[in-house]
PDB file with SEQRES, HELIX, SHEET and CRYST1 records, atoms N, CA, C and O in Angstrom:
SEQRES   1 A   65  MET LEU ALA VAL ILE ALA ALA GLY VAL ILE ALA LEU GLY          
SEQRES   2 A   65  LEU LEU VAL THR VAL GLY PHE TRP VAL PRO ARG LEU CYS          
SEQRES   3 A   65  ASN ARG ARG ARG LEU ARG GLU MET LEU GLY SER ARG TYR          
SEQRES   4 A   65  PRO LEU VAL TYR LEU VAL TYR ALA ALA ASN GLY PRO VAL          
SEQRES   5 A   65  LEU VAL LEU LEU GLY VAL PHE LEU LEU TYR ARG PHE GLY          
HELIX    1 AA1 LEU A    2  TRP A   21  1                                  20    
HELIX    2 AA2 ARG A   28  LEU A   35  1                                   8    
HELIX    3 AA3 GLY A   36  ARG A   38  5                                   3    
HELIX    4 AA4 PRO A   40  ASN A   49  1                                  10    
HELIX    5 AA5 PRO A   51  PHE A   64  1                                  14    
CRYST1    1.000    1.000    1.000  90.00  90.00  90.00 P 1           1          
ATOM      1  N   MET A   1       9.499  15.436 -14.761  1.00  0.00           N  
ATOM      2  CA  MET A   1       9.154  15.598 -13.346  1.00  0.00           C  
ATOM      3  C   MET A   1       8.047  14.636 -12.924  1.00  0.00           C  
ATOM      4  O   MET A   1       8.017  14.099 -11.817  1.00  0.00           O  
ATOM      5  N   LEU A   2       7.119  14.453 -13.908  1.00  0.00           N  
ATOM      6  CA  LEU A   2       6.025  13.569 -13.532  1.00  0.00           C  
ATOM      7  C   LEU A   2       6.490  12.094 -13.457  1.00  0.00           C  
ATOM      8  O   LEU A   2       5.938  11.324 -12.671  1.00  0.00           O  
ATOM      9  N   ALA A   3       7.427  11.720 -14.209  1.00  0.00           N  
ATOM     10  CA  ALA A   3       7.994  10.412 -14.131  1.00  0.00           C  
ATOM     11  C   ALA A   3       8.717  10.199 -12.715  1.00  0.00           C  
ATOM     12  O   ALA A   3       8.704   9.090 -12.179  1.00  0.00           O  
ATOM     13  N   VAL A   4       9.270  11.170 -12.203  1.00  0.00           N  
ATOM     14  CA  VAL A   4       9.853  10.960 -10.834  1.00  0.00           C  
ATOM     15  C   VAL A   4       8.737  10.873  -9.837  1.00  0.00           C  
ATOM     16  O   VAL A   4       8.874  10.086  -8.900  1.00  0.00           O  
ATOM     17  N   ILE A   5       7.697  11.563  -9.930  1.00  0.00           N  
ATOM     18  CA  ILE A   5       6.510  11.411  -8.885  1.00  0.00           C  
ATOM     19  C   ILE A   5       5.928  10.067  -9.056  1.00  0.00           C  
ATOM     20  O   ILE A   5       5.583   9.368  -8.103  1.00  0.00           O  
ATOM     21  N   ALA A   6       5.825   9.709 -10.347  1.00  0.00           N  
ATOM     22  CA  ALA A   6       5.244   8.281 -10.588  1.00  0.00           C  
ATOM     23  C   ALA A   6       6.046   7.188  -9.875  1.00  0.00           C  
ATOM     24  O   ALA A   6       5.493   6.296  -9.233  1.00  0.00           O  
ATOM     25  N   ALA A   7       7.389   7.297 -10.018  1.00  0.00           N  
ATOM     26  CA  ALA A   7       8.282   6.375  -9.455  1.00  0.00           C  
ATOM     27  C   ALA A   7       8.254   6.405  -7.950  1.00  0.00           C  
ATOM     28  O   ALA A   7       8.364   5.343  -7.337  1.00  0.00           O  
ATOM     29  N   GLY A   8       8.110   7.589  -7.286  1.00  0.00           N  
ATOM     30  CA  GLY A   8       7.948   7.729  -5.972  1.00  0.00           C  
ATOM     31  C   GLY A   8       6.623   6.960  -5.528  1.00  0.00           C  
ATOM     32  O   GLY A   8       6.679   6.154  -4.599  1.00  0.00           O  
ATOM     33  N   VAL A   9       5.503   7.202  -6.161  1.00  0.00           N  
ATOM     34  CA  VAL A   9       4.280   6.586  -5.925  1.00  0.00           C  
ATOM     35  C   VAL A   9       4.347   5.067  -5.951  1.00  0.00           C  
ATOM     36  O   VAL A   9       3.718   4.391  -5.137  1.00  0.00           O  
ATOM     37  N   ILE A  10       5.129   4.531  -6.909  1.00  0.00           N  
ATOM     38  CA  ILE A  10       5.240   3.194  -7.075  1.00  0.00           C  
ATOM     39  C   ILE A  10       6.127   2.646  -5.942  1.00  0.00           C  
ATOM     40  O   ILE A  10       5.898   1.540  -5.453  1.00  0.00           O  
ATOM     41  N   ALA A  11       7.135   3.422  -5.530  1.00  0.00           N  
ATOM     42  CA  ALA A  11       8.104   2.934  -4.456  1.00  0.00           C  
ATOM     43  C   ALA A  11       7.228   2.934  -3.175  1.00  0.00           C  
ATOM     44  O   ALA A  11       7.274   1.974  -2.406  1.00  0.00           O  
ATOM     45  N   LEU A  12       6.494   3.921  -2.959  1.00  0.00           N  
ATOM     46  CA  LEU A  12       5.638   3.990  -1.740  1.00  0.00           C  
ATOM     47  C   LEU A  12       4.645   2.859  -1.627  1.00  0.00           C  
ATOM     48  O   LEU A  12       4.458   2.247  -0.576  1.00  0.00           O  
ATOM     49  N   GLY A  13       3.987   2.600  -2.815  1.00  0.00           N  
ATOM     50  CA  GLY A  13       3.077   1.489  -2.822  1.00  0.00           C  
ATOM     51  C   GLY A  13       3.673   0.187  -2.553  1.00  0.00           C  
ATOM     52  O   GLY A  13       3.118  -0.626  -1.815  1.00  0.00           O  
ATOM     53  N   LEU A  14       4.878  -0.053  -3.176  1.00  0.00           N  
ATOM     54  CA  LEU A  14       5.581  -1.276  -2.932  1.00  0.00           C  
ATOM     55  C   LEU A  14       6.021  -1.382  -1.432  1.00  0.00           C  
ATOM     56  O   LEU A  14       5.961  -2.468  -0.856  1.00  0.00           O  
ATOM     57  N   LEU A  15       6.463  -0.249  -0.802  1.00  0.00           N  
ATOM     58  CA  LEU A  15       6.789  -0.222   0.665  1.00  0.00           C  
ATOM     59  C   LEU A  15       5.724  -0.643   1.511  1.00  0.00           C  
ATOM     60  O   LEU A  15       5.886  -1.468   2.411  1.00  0.00           O  
ATOM     61  N   VAL A  16       4.622  -0.087   1.239  1.00  0.00           N  
ATOM     62  CA  VAL A  16       3.401  -0.408   2.039  1.00  0.00           C  
ATOM     63  C   VAL A  16       2.963  -1.912   1.859  1.00  0.00           C  
ATOM     64  O   VAL A  16       2.604  -2.606   2.811  1.00  0.00           O  
ATOM     65  N   THR A  17       3.026  -2.369   0.520  1.00  0.00           N  
ATOM     66  CA  THR A  17       2.747  -3.715   0.423  1.00  0.00           C  
ATOM     67  C   THR A  17       3.685  -4.711   1.047  1.00  0.00           C  
ATOM     68  O   THR A  17       3.240  -5.684   1.656  1.00  0.00           O  
ATOM     69  N   VAL A  18       4.931  -4.498   0.915  1.00  0.00           N  
ATOM     70  CA  VAL A  18       5.957  -5.337   1.688  1.00  0.00           C  
ATOM     71  C   VAL A  18       5.723  -5.278   3.193  1.00  0.00           C  
ATOM     72  O   VAL A  18       5.653  -6.266   3.924  1.00  0.00           O  
ATOM     73  N   GLY A  19       5.610  -4.016   3.567  1.00  0.00           N  
ATOM     74  CA  GLY A  19       5.439  -3.806   5.082  1.00  0.00           C  
ATOM     75  C   GLY A  19       4.172  -4.624   5.552  1.00  0.00           C  
ATOM     76  O   GLY A  19       4.233  -5.303   6.578  1.00  0.00           O  
ATOM     77  N   PHE A  20       3.141  -4.559   4.865  1.00  0.00           N  
ATOM     78  CA  PHE A  20       1.940  -5.253   5.260  1.00  0.00           C  
ATOM     79  C   PHE A  20       2.158  -6.726   5.411  1.00  0.00           C  
ATOM     80  O   PHE A  20       1.735  -7.350   6.384  1.00  0.00           O  
ATOM     81  N   TRP A  21       2.797  -7.243   4.471  1.00  0.00           N  
ATOM     82  CA  TRP A  21       2.859  -8.839   4.378  1.00  0.00           C  
ATOM     83  C   TRP A  21       4.103  -9.409   5.117  1.00  0.00           C  
ATOM     84  O   TRP A  21       4.224 -10.625   5.263  1.00  0.00           O  
ATOM     85  N   VAL A  22       4.968  -8.585   5.553  1.00  0.00           N  
ATOM     86  CA  VAL A  22       6.176  -9.102   6.441  1.00  0.00           C  
ATOM     87  C   VAL A  22       5.654  -9.102   7.934  1.00  0.00           C  
ATOM     88  O   VAL A  22       5.387  -8.080   8.566  1.00  0.00           O  
ATOM     89  N   PRO A  23       5.548 -10.391   8.403  1.00  0.00           N  
ATOM     90  CA  PRO A  23       4.938 -10.475   9.734  1.00  0.00           C  
ATOM     91  C   PRO A  23       5.557  -9.683  10.837  1.00  0.00           C  
ATOM     92  O   PRO A  23       4.798  -9.298  11.727  1.00  0.00           O  
ATOM     93  N   ARG A  24       6.804  -9.388  10.909  1.00  0.00           N  
ATOM     94  CA  ARG A  24       7.458  -8.596  12.035  1.00  0.00           C  
ATOM     95  C   ARG A  24       7.033  -7.206  11.869  1.00  0.00           C  
ATOM     96  O   ARG A  24       6.885  -6.580  12.918  1.00  0.00           O  
ATOM     97  N   LEU A  25       6.810  -6.601  10.785  1.00  0.00           N  
ATOM     98  CA  LEU A  25       6.498  -5.180  10.642  1.00  0.00           C  
ATOM     99  C   LEU A  25       4.982  -4.878  10.786  1.00  0.00           C  
ATOM    100  O   LEU A  25       4.572  -3.763  11.109  1.00  0.00           O  
ATOM    101  N   CYS A  26       4.275  -5.808  10.559  1.00  0.00           N  
ATOM    102  CA  CYS A  26       2.746  -5.565  10.789  1.00  0.00           C  
ATOM    103  C   CYS A  26       2.148  -6.810  11.544  1.00  0.00           C  
ATOM    104  O   CYS A  26       1.915  -7.869  10.962  1.00  0.00           O  
ATOM    105  N   ASN A  27       1.933  -6.619  12.789  1.00  0.00           N  
ATOM    106  CA  ASN A  27       1.508  -7.633  13.638  1.00  0.00           C  
ATOM    107  C   ASN A  27      -0.024  -7.731  13.400  1.00  0.00           C  
ATOM    108  O   ASN A  27      -0.760  -7.043  14.108  1.00  0.00           O  
ATOM    109  N   ARG A  28      -0.524  -8.504  12.492  1.00  0.00           N  
ATOM    110  CA  ARG A  28      -1.925  -8.640  12.244  1.00  0.00           C  
ATOM    111  C   ARG A  28      -2.783  -9.269  13.436  1.00  0.00           C  
ATOM    112  O   ARG A  28      -3.946  -8.942  13.669  1.00  0.00           O  
ATOM    113  N   ARG A  29      -2.135 -10.108  14.076  1.00  0.00           N  
ATOM    114  CA  ARG A  29      -2.832 -10.755  15.182  1.00  0.00           C  
ATOM    115  C   ARG A  29      -3.137  -9.704  16.345  1.00  0.00           C  
ATOM    116  O   ARG A  29      -4.229  -9.729  16.913  1.00  0.00           O  
ATOM    117  N   ARG A  30      -2.226  -8.851  16.661  1.00  0.00           N  
ATOM    118  CA  ARG A  30      -2.409  -7.710  17.542  1.00  0.00           C  
ATOM    119  C   ARG A  30      -3.416  -6.780  16.956  1.00  0.00           C  
ATOM    120  O   ARG A  30      -4.269  -6.336  17.724  1.00  0.00           O  
ATOM    121  N   LEU A  31      -3.438  -6.425  15.715  1.00  0.00           N  
ATOM    122  CA  LEU A  31      -4.405  -5.538  15.065  1.00  0.00           C  
ATOM    123  C   LEU A  31      -5.742  -6.102  15.196  1.00  0.00           C  
ATOM    124  O   LEU A  31      -6.710  -5.389  15.462  1.00  0.00           O  
ATOM    125  N   ARG A  32      -5.828  -7.404  15.009  1.00  0.00           N  
ATOM    126  CA  ARG A  32      -7.161  -8.078  15.227  1.00  0.00           C  
ATOM    127  C   ARG A  32      -7.706  -8.011  16.553  1.00  0.00           C  
ATOM    128  O   ARG A  32      -8.929  -7.993  16.691  1.00  0.00           O  
ATOM    129  N   GLU A  33      -6.899  -7.971  17.590  1.00  0.00           N  
ATOM    130  CA  GLU A  33      -7.282  -7.934  19.019  1.00  0.00           C  
ATOM    131  C   GLU A  33      -7.738  -6.481  19.237  1.00  0.00           C  
ATOM    132  O   GLU A  33      -8.776  -6.261  19.861  1.00  0.00           O  
ATOM    133  N   MET A  34      -7.004  -5.508  18.749  1.00  0.00           N  
ATOM    134  CA  MET A  34      -7.408  -4.106  19.020  1.00  0.00           C  
ATOM    135  C   MET A  34      -8.567  -3.666  18.221  1.00  0.00           C  
ATOM    136  O   MET A  34      -9.400  -2.906  18.715  1.00  0.00           O  
ATOM    137  N   LEU A  35      -8.659  -4.084  17.067  1.00  0.00           N  
ATOM    138  CA  LEU A  35      -9.857  -3.606  16.252  1.00  0.00           C  
ATOM    139  C   LEU A  35     -11.131  -4.383  16.345  1.00  0.00           C  
ATOM    140  O   LEU A  35     -12.227  -3.862  16.138  1.00  0.00           O  
ATOM    141  N   GLY A  36     -10.961  -5.685  16.671  1.00  0.00           N  
ATOM    142  CA  GLY A  36     -12.251  -6.413  16.897  1.00  0.00           C  
ATOM    143  C   GLY A  36     -12.925  -6.559  15.555  1.00  0.00           C  
ATOM    144  O   GLY A  36     -12.393  -7.041  14.555  1.00  0.00           O  
ATOM    145  N   SER A  37     -14.178  -6.081  15.646  1.00  0.00           N  
ATOM    146  CA  SER A  37     -15.077  -6.359  14.408  1.00  0.00           C  
ATOM    147  C   SER A  37     -14.718  -5.336  13.213  1.00  0.00           C  
ATOM    148  O   SER A  37     -15.125  -5.521  12.067  1.00  0.00           O  
ATOM    149  N   ARG A  38     -13.928  -4.257  13.585  1.00  0.00           N  
ATOM    150  CA  ARG A  38     -13.561  -3.404  12.571  1.00  0.00           C  
ATOM    151  C   ARG A  38     -12.327  -3.869  11.803  1.00  0.00           C  
ATOM    152  O   ARG A  38     -11.817  -3.079  11.008  1.00  0.00           O  
ATOM    153  N   TYR A  39     -11.777  -5.151  11.983  1.00  0.00           N  
ATOM    154  CA  TYR A  39     -10.498  -5.469  11.496  1.00  0.00           C  
ATOM    155  C   TYR A  39     -10.556  -5.501  10.006  1.00  0.00           C  
ATOM    156  O   TYR A  39      -9.524  -5.219   9.396  1.00  0.00           O  
ATOM    157  N   PRO A  40     -11.712  -5.832   9.301  1.00  0.00           N  
ATOM    158  CA  PRO A  40     -11.689  -5.877   7.763  1.00  0.00           C  
ATOM    159  C   PRO A  40     -11.171  -4.490   7.151  1.00  0.00           C  
ATOM    160  O   PRO A  40     -10.676  -4.406   6.027  1.00  0.00           O  
ATOM    161  N   LEU A  41     -11.345  -3.412   8.029  1.00  0.00           N  
ATOM    162  CA  LEU A  41     -11.013  -2.080   7.520  1.00  0.00           C  
ATOM    163  C   LEU A  41      -9.444  -1.940   7.346  1.00  0.00           C  
ATOM    164  O   LEU A  41      -8.941  -1.105   6.594  1.00  0.00           O  
ATOM    165  N   VAL A  42      -8.733  -2.823   8.098  1.00  0.00           N  
ATOM    166  CA  VAL A  42      -7.265  -2.908   7.784  1.00  0.00           C  
ATOM    167  C   VAL A  42      -6.974  -3.172   6.393  1.00  0.00           C  
ATOM    168  O   VAL A  42      -6.083  -2.543   5.820  1.00  0.00           O  
ATOM    169  N   TYR A  43      -7.726  -4.139   5.753  1.00  0.00           N  
ATOM    170  CA  TYR A  43      -7.570  -4.539   4.261  1.00  0.00           C  
ATOM    171  C   TYR A  43      -7.979  -3.604   3.385  1.00  0.00           C  
ATOM    172  O   TYR A  43      -7.512  -3.564   2.247  1.00  0.00           O  
ATOM    173  N   LEU A  44      -8.892  -2.754   3.819  1.00  0.00           N  
ATOM    174  CA  LEU A  44      -9.255  -1.610   2.948  1.00  0.00           C  
ATOM    175  C   LEU A  44      -8.185  -0.493   2.873  1.00  0.00           C  
ATOM    176  O   LEU A  44      -7.885   0.049   1.809  1.00  0.00           O  
ATOM    177  N   VAL A  45      -7.645  -0.191   4.027  1.00  0.00           N  
ATOM    178  CA  VAL A  45      -6.559   0.784   4.082  1.00  0.00           C  
ATOM    179  C   VAL A  45      -5.413   0.195   3.341  1.00  0.00           C  
ATOM    180  O   VAL A  45      -4.759   0.921   2.593  1.00  0.00           O  
ATOM    181  N   TYR A  46      -5.120  -1.043   3.483  1.00  0.00           N  
ATOM    182  CA  TYR A  46      -3.965  -1.791   2.788  1.00  0.00           C  
ATOM    183  C   TYR A  46      -4.179  -1.488   1.327  1.00  0.00           C  
ATOM    184  O   TYR A  46      -3.308  -0.881   0.703  1.00  0.00           O  
ATOM    185  N   ALA A  47      -5.254  -1.867   0.775  1.00  0.00           N  
ATOM    186  CA  ALA A  47      -5.603  -1.884  -0.643  1.00  0.00           C  
ATOM    187  C   ALA A  47      -5.472  -0.493  -1.205  1.00  0.00           C  
ATOM    188  O   ALA A  47      -4.966  -0.330  -2.315  1.00  0.00           O  
ATOM    189  N   ALA A  48      -5.948   0.605  -0.416  1.00  0.00           N  
ATOM    190  CA  ALA A  48      -5.909   1.924  -0.875  1.00  0.00           C  
ATOM    191  C   ALA A  48      -4.403   2.377  -0.994  1.00  0.00           C  
ATOM    192  O   ALA A  48      -4.018   3.133  -1.887  1.00  0.00           O  
ATOM    193  N   ASN A  49      -3.596   1.859  -0.036  1.00  0.00           N  
ATOM    194  CA  ASN A  49      -2.204   2.360   0.042  1.00  0.00           C  
ATOM    195  C   ASN A  49      -1.114   1.637  -0.410  1.00  0.00           C  
ATOM    196  O   ASN A  49       0.050   2.038  -0.386  1.00  0.00           O  
ATOM    197  N   GLY A  50      -1.559   0.404  -0.887  1.00  0.00           N  
ATOM    198  CA  GLY A  50      -0.582  -0.516  -1.353  1.00  0.00           C  
ATOM    199  C   GLY A  50      -0.649  -0.780  -2.915  1.00  0.00           C  
ATOM    200  O   GLY A  50       0.043  -0.119  -3.690  1.00  0.00           O  
ATOM    201  N   PRO A  51      -1.469  -1.724  -3.318  1.00  0.00           N  
ATOM    202  CA  PRO A  51      -1.572  -1.951  -4.749  1.00  0.00           C  
ATOM    203  C   PRO A  51      -2.203  -0.878  -5.643  1.00  0.00           C  
ATOM    204  O   PRO A  51      -1.897  -0.733  -6.826  1.00  0.00           O  
ATOM    205  N   VAL A  52      -3.128  -0.119  -4.973  1.00  0.00           N  
ATOM    206  CA  VAL A  52      -3.698   0.984  -5.785  1.00  0.00           C  
ATOM    207  C   VAL A  52      -2.611   2.088  -6.080  1.00  0.00           C  
ATOM    208  O   VAL A  52      -2.602   2.634  -7.183  1.00  0.00           O  
ATOM    209  N   LEU A  53      -1.723   2.413  -5.134  1.00  0.00           N  
ATOM    210  CA  LEU A  53      -0.766   3.319  -5.479  1.00  0.00           C  
ATOM    211  C   LEU A  53       0.274   2.801  -6.370  1.00  0.00           C  
ATOM    212  O   LEU A  53       0.877   3.613  -7.073  1.00  0.00           O  
ATOM    213  N   VAL A  54       0.586   1.463  -6.437  1.00  0.00           N  
ATOM    214  CA  VAL A  54       1.473   0.856  -7.479  1.00  0.00           C  
ATOM    215  C   VAL A  54       0.814   0.994  -8.860  1.00  0.00           C  
ATOM    216  O   VAL A  54       1.479   1.353  -9.831  1.00  0.00           O  
ATOM    217  N   LEU A  55      -0.513   0.703  -8.945  1.00  0.00           N  
ATOM    218  CA  LEU A  55      -1.182   0.776 -10.214  1.00  0.00           C  
ATOM    219  C   LEU A  55      -1.247   2.290 -10.631  1.00  0.00           C  
ATOM    220  O   LEU A  55      -1.018   2.598 -11.801  1.00  0.00           O  
ATOM    221  N   LEU A  56      -1.547   3.206  -9.719  1.00  0.00           N  
ATOM    222  CA  LEU A  56      -1.602   4.625 -10.162  1.00  0.00           C  
ATOM    223  C   LEU A  56      -0.190   5.100 -10.624  1.00  0.00           C  
ATOM    224  O   LEU A  56      -0.159   5.918 -11.542  1.00  0.00           O  
ATOM    225  N   GLY A  57       0.946   4.681 -10.094  1.00  0.00           N  
ATOM    226  CA  GLY A  57       2.211   5.137 -10.495  1.00  0.00           C  
ATOM    227  C   GLY A  57       2.502   4.532 -11.841  1.00  0.00           C  
ATOM    228  O   GLY A  57       3.085   5.187 -12.705  1.00  0.00           O  
ATOM    229  N   VAL A  58       2.065   3.160 -12.055  1.00  0.00           N  
ATOM    230  CA  VAL A  58       2.319   2.564 -13.345  1.00  0.00           C  
ATOM    231  C   VAL A  58       1.491   3.344 -14.418  1.00  0.00           C  
ATOM    232  O   VAL A  58       2.046   3.681 -15.464  1.00  0.00           O  
ATOM    233  N   PHE A  59       0.286   3.615 -14.203  1.00  0.00           N  
ATOM    234  CA  PHE A  59      -0.525   4.282 -15.081  1.00  0.00           C  
ATOM    235  C   PHE A  59       0.075   5.675 -15.353  1.00  0.00           C  
ATOM    236  O   PHE A  59       0.049   6.076 -16.517  1.00  0.00           O  
ATOM    237  N   LEU A  60       0.609   6.447 -14.399  1.00  0.00           N  
ATOM    238  CA  LEU A  60       1.249   7.781 -14.666  1.00  0.00           C  
ATOM    239  C   LEU A  60       2.498   7.498 -15.504  1.00  0.00           C  
ATOM    240  O   LEU A  60       2.690   8.295 -16.423  1.00  0.00           O  
ATOM    241  N   LEU A  61       3.291   6.607 -15.368  1.00  0.00           N  
ATOM    242  CA  LEU A  61       4.431   6.271 -16.082  1.00  0.00           C  
ATOM    243  C   LEU A  61       4.074   5.942 -17.450  1.00  0.00           C  
ATOM    244  O   LEU A  61       4.763   6.385 -18.369  1.00  0.00           O  
ATOM    245  N   TYR A  62       3.081   5.220 -17.669  1.00  0.00           N  
ATOM    246  CA  TYR A  62       2.658   4.772 -18.927  1.00  0.00           C  
ATOM    247  C   TYR A  62       2.091   5.954 -19.788  1.00  0.00           C  
ATOM    248  O   TYR A  62       2.345   6.088 -20.985  1.00  0.00           O  
ATOM    249  N   ARG A  63       1.303   6.791 -19.063  1.00  0.00           N  
ATOM    250  CA  ARG A  63       0.479   7.911 -19.758  1.00  0.00           C  
ATOM    251  C   ARG A  63       1.445   9.140 -20.100  1.00  0.00           C  
ATOM    252  O   ARG A  63       1.433   9.741 -21.174  1.00  0.00           O  
ATOM    253  N   PHE A  64       2.272   9.415 -19.030  1.00  0.00           N  
ATOM    254  CA  PHE A  64       2.972  10.638 -19.237  1.00  0.00           C  
ATOM    255  C   PHE A  64       4.605  10.415 -19.228  1.00  0.00           C  
ATOM    256  O   PHE A  64       5.365  11.347 -19.491  1.00  0.00           O  
ATOM    257  N   GLY A  65       5.015   9.259 -18.943  1.00  0.00           N  
ATOM    258  CA  GLY A  65       6.448   9.064 -18.899  1.00  0.00           C  
ATOM    259  C   GLY A  65       7.007   8.535 -20.116  1.00  0.00           C  
ATOM    260  O   GLY A  65       8.217   8.326 -20.200  1.00  0.00           O  
TER     261      GLY A  65                                                      
END                                                                             
């Protein structure tokens, strides 16, 4: 069961990563206009929801799967 959750976490992390770097899905120029000086927070949110989820899922698979 934990292996299925880990695979889901990996898939979600990869989905967020691909969605962030594909220009048509995430219009970073528009985000920069809307957020102004708070724009670097976009990268913090991306890091927390993209690569970190992938690493967490890989760790869970390695440890428990």
